[in-house]
DRENVO-923857 format. One record per residue (C-alpha): residue number from 1; x, y, z. Coordinates in nm, 3 decimals. Last residue first. Example, Ala and Ser with C-alpha at 12.3 -4.5 7.8 and 13.67 -1.06 7.14 Angstrom:
<atoms>
2_1.367_-0.106_0.714 .
1_1.230_-0.450_0.780 .
</atoms>
This chain:
<atoms>
334_9.442_8.206_10.553 .
333_9.774_8.381_10.596 .
332_9.911_8.635_10.840 .
331_10.226_8.493_11.002 .
330_10.445_8.653_10.731 .
329_10.228_8.852_10.493 .
328_10.510_9.033_10.311 .
327_10.732_8.725_10.357 .
326_10.480_8.497_10.185 .
325_10.421_8.763_9.918 .
324_10.790_8.789_9.828 .
323_10.843_8.410_9.817 .
322_10.525_8.352_9.616 .
321_10.639_8.608_9.358 .
320_10.978_8.435_9.331 .
319_10.840_8.081_9.309 .
318_10.564_8.158_9.053 .
317_10.725_7.981_8.755 .
316_10.813_7.684_8.984 .
315_10.459_7.615_9.111 .
314_10.280_7.702_9.435 .
313_9.985_7.870_9.263 .
312_9.959_8.250_9.298 .
311_9.849_8.399_9.631 .
310_9.547_8.631_9.658 .
309_9.607_8.930_9.883 .
308_9.364_9.092_10.126 .
307_9.484_9.425_10.265 .
306_9.346_9.535_10.601 .
305_9.223_9.843_10.788 .
304_9.237_10.072_10.483 .
303_9.507_10.336_10.449 .
302_9.454_10.376_10.071 .
301_9.831_10.434_10.040 .
300_9.896_10.065_10.116 .
299_9.690_9.971_9.810 .
298_9.907_10.191_9.586 .
297_10.231_10.060_9.741 .
296_10.104_9.702_9.704 .
295_10.024_9.758_9.335 .
294_10.368_9.913_9.275 .
293_10.530_9.624_9.458 .
292_10.359_9.364_9.239 .
291_10.373_9.535_8.897 .
290_10.685_9.376_8.743 .
289_10.646_9.051_8.938 .
288_10.280_9.014_8.833 .
287_10.379_9.063_8.468 .
286_10.663_8.812_8.487 .
285_10.443_8.551_8.660 .
284_10.143_8.585_8.423 .
283_9.782_8.571_8.551 .
282_9.723_8.941_8.484 .
281_9.708_9.163_8.793 .
280_9.385_9.281_8.953 .
279_9.368_9.572_9.198 .
278_9.043_9.574_9.392 .
277_8.856_9.824_9.610 .
276_8.599_9.630_9.810 .
275_8.302_9.394_9.755 .
274_8.512_9.093_9.653 .
273_8.538_8.997_9.287 .
272_8.455_8.666_9.115 .
271_8.706_8.554_8.853 .
270_9.002_8.682_8.652 .
269_9.377_8.665_8.718 .
268_9.574_8.749_9.031 .
267_9.396_8.960_9.292 .
266_9.511_9.235_9.528 .
265_9.230_9.336_9.763 .
264_9.121_9.636_9.968 .
263_8.975_9.650_10.318 .
262_8.768_9.866_10.551 .
261_8.627_9.755_10.887 .
260_8.270_9.790_11.016 .
259_8.255_9.432_11.144 .
258_8.019_9.334_10.861 .
257_8.270_9.485_10.616 .
256_8.548_9.271_10.767 .
255_8.336_8.955_10.745 .
254_8.245_9.028_10.382 .
253_8.612_9.079_10.287 .
252_8.700_8.757_10.471 .
251_8.441_8.567_10.266 .
250_8.580_8.714_9.942 .
249_8.934_8.608_10.039 .
248_8.815_8.256_10.128 .
247_8.644_8.225_9.789 .
246_8.962_8.343_9.606 .
245_9.162_8.053_9.752 .
244_9.527_8.051_9.863 .
243_9.472_8.366_10.065 .
242_9.726_8.604_10.223 .
241_9.637_8.859_10.492 .
240_9.799_9.203_10.513 .
239_9.819_9.462_10.789 .
238_9.880_9.806_10.630 .
237_10.243_9.920_10.657 .
236_10.335_9.719_10.346 .
235_10.578_9.426_10.368 .
234_10.877_9.330_10.158 .
233_11.015_9.132_10.452 .
232_10.913_8.931_10.758 .
231_11.096_8.597_10.760 .
230_11.432_8.766_10.687 .
229_11.602_8.590_10.396 .
228_11.587_8.890_10.163 .
227_11.956_8.976_10.159 .
226_12.218_8.699_10.192 .
225_12.362_8.488_10.474 .
224_12.593_8.221_10.339 .
223_12.472_7.861_10.368 .
222_12.728_7.628_10.525 .
221_12.644_7.274_10.430 .
220_12.636_7.024_10.713 .
219_12.910_6.763_10.678 .
218_12.817_6.420_10.545 .
217_13.051_6.124_10.567 .
216_13.156_6.160_10.929 .
215_12.808_6.256_11.049 .
214_12.575_6.554_11.047 .
213_12.243_6.526_10.869 .
212_12.070_6.861_10.810 .
211_12.164_6.868_10.445 .
210_12.088_7.142_10.194 .
209_12.064_6.986_9.849 .
208_12.337_7.113_9.619 .
207_12.174_7.256_9.312 .
206_12.088_7.042_9.013 .
205_12.341_6.967_8.739 .
204_12.424_7.100_8.393 .
203_12.516_7.439_8.532 .
202_12.358_7.638_8.252 .
201_12.041_7.425_8.259 .
200_12.042_7.421_8.640 .
199_12.031_7.802_8.636 .
198_11.735_7.810_8.397 .
197_11.551_7.549_8.609 .
196_11.618_7.743_8.930 .
195_11.452_8.044_8.771 .
194_11.576_8.388_8.668 .
193_11.273_8.587_8.790 .
192_11.395_8.565_9.148 .
191_11.435_8.301_9.417 .
190_11.676_8.369_9.702 .
189_11.954_8.136_9.821 .
188_11.975_7.898_9.523 .
187_12.276_7.681_9.600 .
186_12.574_7.590_9.385 .
185_12.862_7.344_9.400 .
184_13.168_7.458_9.201 .
183_13.414_7.316_9.454 .
182_13.517_7.669_9.562 .
181_13.155_7.746_9.652 .
180_12.890_7.901_9.428 .
179_12.608_8.098_9.590 .
178_12.300_8.193_9.391 .
177_12.075_8.496_9.442 .
176_11.784_8.572_9.204 .
175_11.742_8.948_9.188 .
174_11.477_9.157_9.363 .
173_11.131_9.222_9.223 .
172_11.003_9.466_8.960 .
171_11.164_9.332_8.644 .
170_11.105_9.657_8.450 .
169_11.162_9.917_8.722 .
168_10.960_10.237_8.675 .
167_11.144_10.550_8.561 .
166_11.516_10.610_8.600 .
165_11.510_10.889_8.858 .
164_11.840_10.946_9.041 .
163_11.716_11.015_9.392 .
162_11.881_11.224_9.666 .
161_11.732_11.129_10.003 .
160_11.610_11.436_10.197 .
159_11.252_11.392_10.073 .
158_11.171_11.095_10.292 .
157_11.275_10.730_10.304 .
156_10.950_10.550_10.218 .
155_10.750_10.811_10.027 .
154_11.064_10.939_9.854 .
153_11.172_10.591_9.748 .
152_10.820_10.508_9.625 .
151_10.819_10.832_9.420 .
150_11.144_10.728_9.248 .
149_10.969_10.412_9.128 .
148_11.003_10.038_9.202 .
147_11.046_10.070_9.578 .
146_11.065_9.762_9.805 .
145_10.795_9.734_10.070 .
144_10.918_9.735_10.429 .
143_11.141_9.483_10.609 .
142_11.427_9.742_10.655 .
141_11.328_10.093_10.545 .
140_11.342_10.143_10.169 .
139_11.597_10.194_9.892 .
138_11.659_9.825_9.818 .
137_12.020_9.725_9.880 .
136_12.283_9.906_9.673 .
135_12.653_9.848_9.730 .
134_12.837_10.037_9.458 .
133_13.137_9.960_9.239 .
132_13.294_10.288_9.142 .
131_13.429_10.464_8.832 .
130_13.164_10.732_8.891 .
129_13.088_10.763_8.519 .
128_13.101_10.389_8.450 .
127_12.894_10.287_8.750 .
126_12.647_10.566_8.674 .
125_12.613_10.465_8.307 .
124_12.544_10.106_8.417 .
123_12.273_10.220_8.661 .
122_12.123_10.448_8.395 .
121_12.116_10.178_8.125 .
120_11.968_9.913_8.354 .
119_12.078_9.549_8.345 .
118_12.266_9.540_8.675 .
117_12.595_9.347_8.702 .
116_12.571_9.164_9.034 .
115_12.802_9.060_9.318 .
114_12.746_8.913_9.668 .
113_13.062_8.867_9.878 .
112_13.148_8.570_10.100 .
111_13.329_8.524_10.432 .
110_13.029_8.678_10.611 .
109_13.057_8.974_10.851 .
108_12.778_9.163_10.676 .
107_12.995_9.143_10.365 .
106_12.959_9.516_10.291 .
105_13.063_9.599_10.648 .
104_13.337_9.335_10.655 .
103_13.505_9.536_10.379 .
102_13.682_9.333_10.111 .
101_14.056_9.312_10.193 .
100_14.042_8.938_10.266 .
99_13.905_8.851_9.924 .
98_13.549_8.722_9.930 .
97_13.434_8.366_9.850 .
96_13.144_8.394_9.600 .
95_12.776_8.491_9.607 .
94_12.646_8.559_9.255 .
93_12.346_8.786_9.200 .
92_12.109_8.766_8.901 .
91_11.859_9.023_8.776 .
90_12.067_9.097_8.467 .
89_12.390_9.200_8.298 .
88_12.480_8.926_8.334 .
87_12.274_8.605_8.316 .
86_12.448_8.354_8.089 .
85_12.805_8.483_8.106 .
84_12.779_8.523_8.485 .
83_12.640_8.169_8.514 .
82_12.924_8.034_8.303 .
81_13.186_8.216_8.515 .
80_13.019_8.081_8.830 .
79_13.041_7.729_8.687 .
78_13.410_7.780_8.610 .
77_13.487_7.876_8.967 .
76_13.574_8.242_9.043 .
75_13.789_8.213_9.357 .
74_13.944_8.469_9.585 .
73_13.676_8.726_9.508 .
72_13.639_9.105_9.501 .
71_13.881_9.252_9.246 .
70_13.848_8.938_9.029 .
69_13.477_9.011_8.976 .
68_13.552_9.343_8.804 .
67_13.598_9.187_8.456 .
66_13.235_9.067_8.474 .
65_13.095_9.416_8.413 .
64_13.004_9.748_8.579 .
63_12.975_9.607_8.935 .
62_12.685_9.627_9.177 .
61_12.778_9.502_9.524 .
60_12.496_9.326_9.709 .
59_12.487_9.405_10.080 .
58_12.524_9.160_10.370 .
57_12.282_9.163_10.666 .
56_12.482_9.142_10.988 .
55_12.463_9.518_11.045 .
54_12.084_9.512_11.094 .
53_11.906_9.760_10.863 .
52_11.760_10.089_10.983 .
51_11.749_10.177_10.610 .
50_11.920_10.513_10.656 .
49_12.159_10.379_10.922 .
48_12.254_10.070_10.722 .
47_12.313_10.273_10.406 .
46_12.505_10.541_10.601 .
45_12.738_10.269_10.735 .
44_12.831_10.192_10.374 .
43_12.946_10.552_10.323 .
42_13.171_10.532_10.631 .
41_13.298_10.190_10.520 .
40_13.402_10.315_10.174 .
39_13.487_10.030_9.934 .
38_13.126_9.965_9.822 .
37_13.073_10.333_9.737 .
36_12.708_10.390_9.828 .
35_12.372_10.311_9.669 .
34_12.020_10.285_9.807 .
33_11.870_10.065_9.536 .
32_11.552_10.104_9.332 .
31_11.405_9.765_9.236 .
30_11.482_9.495_8.974 .
29_11.586_9.678_8.653 .
28_11.801_9.917_8.854 .
27_11.729_10.277_8.953 .
26_11.943_10.468_9.202 .
25_11.891_10.614_9.550 .
24_12.205_10.806_9.651 .
23_12.423_10.768_9.960 .
22_12.720_10.999_10.020 .
21_13.090_10.917_10.028 .
20_13.229_11.191_9.800 .
19_13.250_10.956_9.502 .
18_12.882_10.868_9.548 .
17_12.786_11.237_9.552 .
16_12.983_11.306_9.233 .
15_12.831_11.011_9.049 .
14_12.480_11.117_9.153 .
13_12.552_11.476_9.047 .
12_12.664_11.363_8.704 .
11_12.360_11.135_8.659 .
10_12.130_11.422_8.754 .
9_11.942_11.462_9.081 .
8_11.585_11.441_9.207 .
7_11.589_11.581_9.562 .
6_11.225_11.623_9.640 .
5_11.019_11.934_9.697 .
4_11.080_12.065_9.345 .
3_10.970_11.725_9.210 .
2_10.614_11.802_9.317 .
1_10.567_12.093_9.077 .
</atoms>
């Protein structure tokens, strides 16, 4: 029985380990997170060490419900309250001005704090049982593929990491991140499956446009650092090339085979197939998001010379998937 070799733990044991300052991999609806008590700097340092993550990358704090926001922030503008009411619990992170006492470790040295109420029964039960708020970035090595199953965590971080198994993640990619400043202006900092249009609908006005002009009238906008902004991110170990057109992907497959190389392809929708192992995902943004990392993990495990990935169209419904794939194949697109 494979699970005997890995450290799958119960809800009670996960809560106990978190309270005693350990890290535990936990399920959320987006991806599995590597969780630690968000108020314990020693525990937080273990997250960075385990992930090999740079210390200036802030962590998202997972809270049990909206009533906990006041413990972390100096200001909870009305628009942020509305966004929390609309999208929590859910795949939505709010970045707000942090209280002075909030650990610099969890803030990544920023003056802001990122907060989210996860929409996963086990994650919520764990927060309640442990009576903690937990920082929980994706449970993988920095820049590598995010895990959407307990097995992905174990493959990426090794068998010594205790894992609370909650099945496969339903959303499948990381949360939408929005910052709200004290004036109630908002910025989309990372696309997710909650779209810019849905946010603008709640807000009643479009996001603040980032300005590069600096003069007396117009100050440059300070954009907080948040997770997932690294150019190379979410990437498999196998070299990966991105294709806007299926025909170009098929031609590259042929060229690789001619050169005696092996490849496998991830395709979106129907159409002509390349002459290699193929995983096809339905032409639906939510469905591709849910299965994207799992498909990439499976293709990565084939240990071929190159992965060929078809990009979705550059349209609003596909923004989050396009963001993840563009970072996964950073500098490798055709």
